[in-house]
N, C-alpha and C positions, 0 to 999 in steps of 0.2 A: 647262400647268395651273397657274394662279396660286393658286387654292384648295387648301389642304392636303387630301390624300386620307384624310379621317378622317370617318366617319359616326357620328353621335350620336343615340341614342334614349333616352327617359326612361321608367322603370317604377318608380314610387316608392309605389304602392299596396300595402297589406297582402296582397292576393291574389296567388296565382301568375299568371304570364303565360298567359293562355289560348291553347289550341292554334290558334286562328284568328289572334290577334296574332302568335304565334310563327311561323306559316307566312308571313304578311306580312312579318315582319322578315327570314326567310330569302331573300325576293326581292332585298332589297338587297344581302345578302352573295353571292348568286349573280351579280348584274349587275355588282358593283364588287369583283371578287375581290382587286384590288391596293390596296384601301382598307382601313384600320384600322377596326375596328368596336368602339365603346364603348357598353355599356348601362349607363346611370347609375341607380343606386338612391339612396334618401334619404341613407344615410350618405356616400356618395361626393360628393353635392351639398353637404352641410354641410361636409365637410372641404375641399371645393374653394373655397367661398366664404369659409370662415374663413381659409384660406391666402392666397388671391389678392386677395379683396376685403373685408378686415375691416371697412372703413368702412361697408359695406352690410349687415352681418349683422343689425343692429337692425332695419332696414327689412324685410329678408327675413323675419325671424320674426314681424314685426307684421302681415304680410298676413293678411286674415281668412280666406282659403281656400287650400287646397293648390294649386289650378289657378293661382292667382296666382303662387305660389312657383315652380311648374313653368314657367310663362310666363317669368318674370323670370330663372331661372337660365340659360335657354337662350341669352339674349342675352349673358350673362357668359361662357358656355363658348365661344361663337363669337368674342367679342371677344379672349379670351385664347388659345385653342387654334385657332380656325378650323376650316373643314371644313363638312360638311353636317349640319343638324339636320333630322330627319323625324319625324313623329308615327307612332305604331303603327298607326294606321288608314289607312296609306299603302301602296300596293302599287307596286313597281317592275315596269315592263313590259320596259324595255330601258335600257341606259346612256345618260345624257344628256350625255356628255362633250363632244360637239360643240356643244351648246347653251351650255355654261358655260366653254369653253376659255379664253377671254380676259377673263372676268368676275372681279370681286373682291367682289361683294355681290349675292345674288340672292334674290328672293322669288317663290312661285307665286301668280299671280293666281286670282281666283275667277270663276265665270261671272257674267254680267251679272244673271242671275236672283236673285243675292244682294245686290244693291245696297241694297235696302230695309233690310238688316240694319245697314248702316253709314250711315244717314241719307241714303241715295240718293247716296253719293259717286260721283263720275265713274269713279273707278278703285278697284278693290277688290282687296286680296291679304291673305294671312294669314300667320301664324307657324307653321303646320304643316310647312311645308318652307321652310328658309332655308339659304343657303350664304354663306360670308364668309371673307375673309382675316383674320388677327388684327389688331385695332386699326383696323378700318374706320371712317371718320368718321361714317358714317350710324348704324352699331351703336353708337357712342359716344353719339351723340344720343338714341337709344332708351334707352340705360341711364341717361343723366342725367335723362331725364324720368321713368322708371319708379321710380328710386330717389331722387330729389331733389325732384320736383315736389310743392309744397305747396299748389297751387290746386285744392281740391276741389269748387269751386262748379259745375263743369260736369259733375261725375260723377252720372250717373243713379241712381235710387233702387233700381231692380230689380237683383237680383244678376247676372243675365246680362249685362246692359249695364254694370254696374260692372266686371266682369272685362274686357270689350271695351276699356273706355276708362281702365283703370288700367295693365294689363299686357298686354293682348291686341291683336288686329289693328287695333282702332279707333285705338289709339295710333300704330301704324305708319302708317296712312293718313294721320292728321293731320299727323304729322311729315313725311311724304313730300310732302304737299301744300304745305308751308311752305319746301321746298328751291328753290333757284334752279335755272334750267335747266342750268347747269354741274354743280351738285351732284347733279341727278337723272341725268346722264349716266354716273356711276359707280355707280348702282344699277339692276340689270337686273331688270325685272319679267317673269317668264317667262309667256308667254301661256297662258291657261286650256286651250287646246286640247292643249297638250303635258303639263301636269302636273295639271290639274284639269278633265278633259273632262266630267265628270258634274256637274250641280247636285245638291243633296241629295236631292231626290226621285228623280231618275234613279238615284243611287247605291243608295238603298234598294231600288228595283225591281231592280237588277242583283244585289244581294247576296241577294235573295229567289229568285234563279234565272231571272228574265225575260231573255231575249235577243231583241231585236227589230232591225229595220233601223235605227231611231232610235238605239238604244244602239251598235250596231255602227259607225255613222257616227261617233259621239262618239270612239270608240277608234281611228280610223284613224291619226292623228298622235300618239297618246299615248306618252309615255315613262314616265309614272307615272299612278296613279289615287288620288284622295282619297275615302274613303268617308264622311267627316263623322259619326263616332260621337262624339256631344257627351254622353258618360255623365256628366261632371262636372256638367251642367246638367239631369239627368234629372228631378230633384224640383223643378225651378223652372218659372216660366212661360217657356218657351223660345221667345223671339221669333224665333230663327233658324228653327225648325221652322214657325212660323206664317207667315213671310213667304217661304218658299222652296218652297211646296207648289203653286204655280200651274202646274206641269207635269202634274198628275194628269189 
């Protein structure tokens, strides 16, 4: 295993971690018992960036929303410490050591049904599950863009897409598409069937208690499941919800 055996999760809100998220978190501890587990709170993140990336503190504090800070800090954590970052709305089904044994940088792909969210990009993946060795060149590219990019002309006006294309998955996808074939060889995009077997509509149906042959088939090869709880955008015009409900 080249990637350090460390699991990182971020919970920086003022509320207590819900029982549901706590239960999902336990699935990662269960399936990766020899991995160190770190739950990052706001003070830990502030201390971390102040100590290890003081040049980025101003930019970090200037982001308009917390979700942008939580996006940005996860890249820094993986760059400095390495390991696996995973959102709290992710459930582990079984350890994926065999998938990542020889890899140095990994991202979970999303179902094709979500392509419309990212301007119909051919390949779509997100930052809800990421794994990396410290100092990986692609993670460095992401950090440079997120913290040093000055060109705001292409940033959409609505908040949801602002996040996607300043700190979120939209940035990752655009930077990946600019890589040479050789550079892409050291970034493993984990197929959706393994780590994102449901699209957002299917995930909602599953969490409401539905189980059908369709959903069971989705889980046949799954190592993990993403449930797509986009609470940070709940009060916004959530384009993700609008473009990914075609499974109803």
